[in-house]
N, C-alpha and C positions, 0 to 999 in steps of 0.2 A: 504494500500500500504506500503510495506517495502522497505527501501532505503539502499544503500551501501554508507556510508559517509566516505570520505578519508580526512585526515588532520593531524594537530599537535595540541594536546590538549591545549597547552599554547598560541596558536595564538589567538589574540583578535577577528579576523574575524571568526575563527572557533567557538569560544565561542558564538558570536552573533548568528551565524547560528544554532548552536545546541540549544540555548535558544529559537530561533524562532520555530524550529521543535517541541521541547518539549511543548511549549505553545499551539501548535495545536494538541498535542497528536499523532504525527506522529512517527511510529516505524522506527528505523534505526539501522544498525550495524556500529559501528565506527571502522575504521582501522587507526591506528597511523602509518603513513609511516616513522616516525623517528625511531620507534622501529621495525616495521614489514618490513621495506624496501619498495621499489617501484618496482613492477614487470614490466620488460621491455615490455612484451606482452600486459599488460593492458595499459601501457603508449602509446604504438603504437595505440591501439584501441581508446584511448582518442584523440590522435593527429589526427587520421583519421576522427574522428567525429567532433571535435571542432577546429582543426587547431593548429599547434605547437605554433603559435603566442599568442593564448589564454591560452594554458596550461602551457607554460613556463613562470615563474615569473622572468622577467628581471629587475624588480624594487627592488628586495630584496637584502639584504647585501651579501648573499651567492653567487648570480650570479655576483654581482659587483666585488667580490673578486677573481673571476676566472681569470686565465691568459688571456691576450688579444687574443691570438690565439684560445682559446676555445670559446670566444665570437664572433669571426669573422666568416663570411660565414655560418651562421646557416641555416640548412635545417631540415626537419622532422627527419631524422635519427640522426643527430647530437644533436638535441633538446632532443630526447629520451635518447640518451647516457648520456647527461649532467644531465637530471632528474633522471635517474636510479642510477647514481653515487652520485648525490647530491639531495636527496629528498626534501630538503628545497627550491630547485629551482622550485618545482611544485606549481602552483597557488593554493591557499587554499580558501575554501574547494572545493573538487570535489565530486559531488553526482551523483551516477548512480541510475536512477529510471526506472521503466518499460517504455521502449520506448524512453529513452533519457538520457541526461547528462547535468548537471549544473556545470559550472566552475566559482568559485568566488561566493561571496554573494551579490546579488543585490535584495533587498526585493521585488520590483515590479515583477521582472522576476520569483522569487521563488513563489510568490503569484499566478501568472498566471499559473504556471505549477503544483504546489503542493497544492495551497490553496483550 
């Protein structure tokens, strides 16, 4: 199984997740959305599948530094716009696998799906 792995290389959670995949010999393609950007259509797909509340990283520094009006009254469309403009606001990592999507790195969840 080959995976599409989205993240930022220097993120500690991304590093842990990549190490976890490599220890299992799992093939993946890495997309650095700091360098490659975040495609709004892909973000819309992720939000439709997982919900904007899960995909949007509201705990991160980038989100917290946004103006209050940007952080108010968030819905799916506004979340996609925020993430497209600020890829650091995307929860990390995001992994597309045949038949599904993983958002964030929780080892038991990954083991159940990819193990």
